[in-house]
Structures are given as structure tokens and as C-alpha cells.
N, C-alpha and C positions, 0 to 999 in steps of 0.2 A: 219551133216546139210551141206548145200551148201548155198552161198552166194545169189543165184538165189531164194530158197526157202526162205530165212530169209525175203529178198526183199517183197516175194508177203506176207508172214505173214505180216509185218509191214503195207505195202499197207492195206490190209484188216484190219488189228487191228485198224489203224488210222481212215480210212473213214466209218468203220463199214457196208462196201457197197462192193460186188464184182463188181459189173459196175462200180463204182469209181475207185476201186482199179485198174480194166483192164484197165480204161482210162489212169490212172497215169502210169500203166508200159507197155501201149502198146502191152498187152497181150489177147489172146482169152479166153472165159470164161473157156473152156477145159483145156487150158494151164495153167492158175491161179488154178482152182481146181486140177490139177494132183501135182503141185508143194508145194500146201495146205498138199494134201494126203500124199506125200511123206515126209514131214518133219513131221508130226505125225506120222508116220510108223517108221521113225528114231527115235524119242522121246519115242514112246511105248504108246500114247496116244490122245484123243481131245485136241485141242486148240481152236477152235472154234465151238460155237455152232449156225449150220444156220437153218433159218425156212424159209419160204415164205415171210413172212414180215420183216424177222430181223436177224442181226448178230450180235451176243454178244461172248465175250471172257470166256473161262473156266478160271476155277482159275489158273490154269495151264499154260492157255495163257495170265491171268494175269501177271505171273510170269516171261515170258517169255518177255513179251514186252519192259520193259527198257533194260533188257540183251541184245534184238535184235537192241533196237537203239545204244548202246553203242558198240556192236561189227562192227556195219555196218560203223559206224561214224571213229571207228579205222581202218576198211577197207579202205574206202573212202581217208582217210587220210595217210595212207601208200602208197597208189596208186600214189595218187598225188603227196608226196614226191619225190617218186623214179623217176617217170614220170618228175618232175623239175630237177632233178640230173642229168637222162639221157638227158636232153635238157639242159643240164648247165645254166637252172633258176635258180637253187640253187646248192651248195655243198662246198666241202672243201677237201683240199688237200694239205700235209705235205712234205717240201722241205728242204733239209740239203744242204749248200754251204760253202766253204773254204771261209775265210776273202776275199782272193784277187779279190775274185766273187761277193759274197754278198756286198761289199762296192764301187763296180764299175761299173762292167755291169749288174748285174741282176737288179736294181732297174730302168731301162730303160724297161728289157723285161718283168717285172711286172706289169708295166704302160700298157704296148700295152695288156697284158691278162687281165686287170682291164678294160681297155676300151670296150675288146670283150666281155667280161665276168664279170658284174660288181657283181652280186649277189654271186659268187663262192669265197669263203674264203681261204687265202691261208696263211699257219704258215712258217715262214722260221726260219730253225735252223742255226747260224752261228755258225760255229763248225770248229776247226783243219780240214786235209785234212783226216787223219786215222778216226776221228771220223765220218765223213760223210760215208764214206766205210762202218763203223761198223752200223750206225745207218738206212742202206739200207740194208745190209747183214741180219739185225735181226727185217728188217719189220718195224721200227719204221718211216720209213718216206717212200715214194710210189718213191723219186726221190732223187736223191743227184746228184752236180754238183762237180768236182774234178780233180786232175791230173790223168792221167793214172796208175793204181796200177802195182805194181811188179807181182802179181798174181789176178786170176780174179774167185778164188772160191767161188761159192756162188754169185757172181755177173755176169751183163753183162754192159761192158763199149762201150758206141757209141761216138767216137771221135766228137767233133765240131771244135777244131781249135789247131794249136801250138802256144805255146808263148815261146818268149825268155826272158833272164833275162837283165836290163837294170841297170845302176850305178843311183846311186842317190846323188845326190851333193849341197853344201851349194851354194846359188846363187851367192855369191861372189867368189868361188874358181874357179882358173883359169881353173880347167878341165870343168868345166859347159860351156866353150866357144869350148871346143874341139869337132871334128866330131863323132869320137869315142873314147873310156878308154880302156885300156887293164887291169886285174886284176892286173898285177905287179905294176901298178901306182895308183890304187885303193886303194891297202893293205899299199903304205906307210904312209896312213891316218890313223886315229882311226875308228876303223870300229862296225858300229850299228847295230843289226839284231834282228830278231825275236828268242824268246827262244824256244829251245825243248819243244815236239817233231813238233815243225812245219814243214811241208812239204820244205816251202821255205829255211828253215835254213838247214833241211837234203840234198837238192838237191846242194846248192852250196858248203856244205863239201866235199860231193861225187865226184863232179867236181874238187876241188882243190887237193882233196887227189889223185886221179888218176894223176895229176903230180905233187904229192909230195911236195905240199903245204899245210900247217893249214891255218884253218880260225881263224886270231887273235881277238877276240871279245872284244871290251872295254865299250861296251854298249849294253844291251840286252831287251827287252818288248816283251808283250804277244800280242802287237796290231800296226797293221801296221801304223795306225794314229800316234801314238806314235813315230813309228822311224822314220816317215816323219818330225814330228815337230822337234825332237832330231837334224837332218839333216839341216834343214832349219835354225835352230838356230846356227850352226855353230861348233857342238859338234862332227863331223866325217861326213863319208862317210855310205852309203848302197847300196845293189841289190835286185831288188825286179822284180817279173815279170812285162812283157810290158805293160799289161793291167791294172796296178797301175798307169800307168802314169800321168792320170788327178789326180788322188789322192794326188799323191805327189807334183803336179804343183799347186794345191789348198792349200796344207799346206806350200806352199813357197817353196819349194827345186825344184831342176833341174832335169831332165832323160837324159840321154845320151848314145846311143848304147854302151853296153859292149862285150868285145870278149875275146880271149885266155886264159881262153877257153870261149866259146860261151854256154849255159846253155839253153836247148830247152825240153819243154817237154809238151804232148798234153794233152789239156783239153777237159773235156767229158762230158757225163750224164751217171750216174750209177745207175743202175737197180737190185732189185733183180731176181738173175735167175730165171727163170719160173712162176713169180709173173705175174697175169693179171691186168694191170694199171685201175683205175676206169675211168668214162668218163672225170672227173675235170683232173686228171692227165693226159692223153693221150693230152688232148688240152693244158695242160702248156706244156707239150714234145714239142709240135708241136713250140710252141712260143718260148721257148728256141732254139728250132735248128734255127731258121731263126734269130731271133734278136741278139742272144749272136754271131752267125757266120759272121752276117753282121756288125757286131762291133769289131770282131776282129781286132788285132793290124795287 
């Protein structure tokens, strides 16, 4: 059966008139008759009994009528649904982002996306850096935002901007008034950081190990907000990516440039290698490229 044949049958069955069916479908009588004949040949028997005065359904035609209605309704609904998704009148996209992005730069990007495409739903997975990459690699999400990985096996990494770590200090600390702080001065105080396997923690440990220094940890937490609040209350100091500056300030802490060593890492969009993005995911990717790069520190 074809959709054209079913539409022809339904029009005749509902109007019981070939003339009215032709007007409804904008078809000629021969074209309509040919569509009905083709459907009957496909199914193996007559569906309509046509005389010079009337048209009526055979028992098989009566059986087909409700099925044809349902099939054509499903077809039309599927067609409309896909049209809406392709034109971004409707859709869904899943995104994974490391916490330093999810809590800071991402909300603005999502607001821009929502203003442009208000009927597209976005699911955000706020997970650590390695989980972002794993979720993209296993196609649990279409897009990820993370630090550049050591290996890009199974994924594509599209750079957005470079981020540098800054020192996070209590507001009353003498170091908070400095133009910049080095690691030696920072590590003279109790250090607060994220728990492993946070990439923020790993990057700091790697940088300090290269200069022969260990990272002495007094307090650790799973959440950046907790780290910021601990620092603001005077429990110690910390270091975070510069993109967290506004979040740390809102929590009551102060951020100062950090050097010797300077820790810098590229932030970008992670895609599954070879995967064709949905229309909604492509649109979100474009918004992320513009908004996150514009907001880069």
C-alpha cells in the first residue's frame, strides 16, 4: 500500500462519491480510479462497489476504513513531528558539561539558545570532566564541554578558549590585595580543593609534581560551591579555573592571578567521532561556539 492509495480510498469511503473525493484530493477521475485499482490489486480484492448511482464499501472495505484513518493519522503526525524538529519548532538535545562550565558560563549560553529556540528541550548533565568525555564517547549525549583530553580516541575535540587557573582567597587575606600570587605563597596556607577524580585537582597536582612539589590538602569537597564557601569563611585557600571567577566572588571569596607555575588548559566542545548531529544539537553547538568564546576570560 502507498500513502497516495490510502488517501484516495479514505476520501471515497468518507464521501461515498468519486466526484467529491476528486475535489478533496485535487485529482482527476482517472487518477483517482487508478489509485483505488492499485490498492485493490495490492490487497487482493475489491474494497468498493461502484454503480452508476452510488458507491458503497465491501466488507473488506469496511475493515480497512478505520485502519486507513489510523495509518494516515500516524503518518501525518510523524511527518509534522519531523518537520518541527528539522525547523527547530520542537526538539530535544542532551549535553554534558564539567561543573566549572555548567555553573558559570553555560547558563548564559542556554538562555541565548532558549530565546532563539524556545520549544527545544535541553538536558544538561553536570558531571566531572572524564564523565563528560565518556558520555560523549558512548553516545549518551550528543555534545560535551570539557578540558582537552590527553587522547581523542573515539571523539572529536573542537577548541573554544584557553583558561588559566587563579588563586581563590578569603576576602580579608593579605594575598587578596596582591596583583598576582605564586604557588609558594599560596601553599603557605591550608589548601582546599575538589576531590579526585576531578580534572581541576589532577591538573594542579600534575603541574606541581613537575616542579617537585606535592599538593598539601587540608579540606576537599565534590562541589566547587563548597570549596568557594570554605575559602570565603577563612578555612584556607584554593585554586580554580578563571572561568569560575564570578562564582567564587558571589560566594564571598576573592580571585587573584596565579603563576609559577601557571596552569593553562584548553576548553572545548566534545563530539563523538563520526556521529551526525541532530538539527537541535547543531544549533546548540553554534550557540556554544559564539557565547562561550565571547565570555572567555
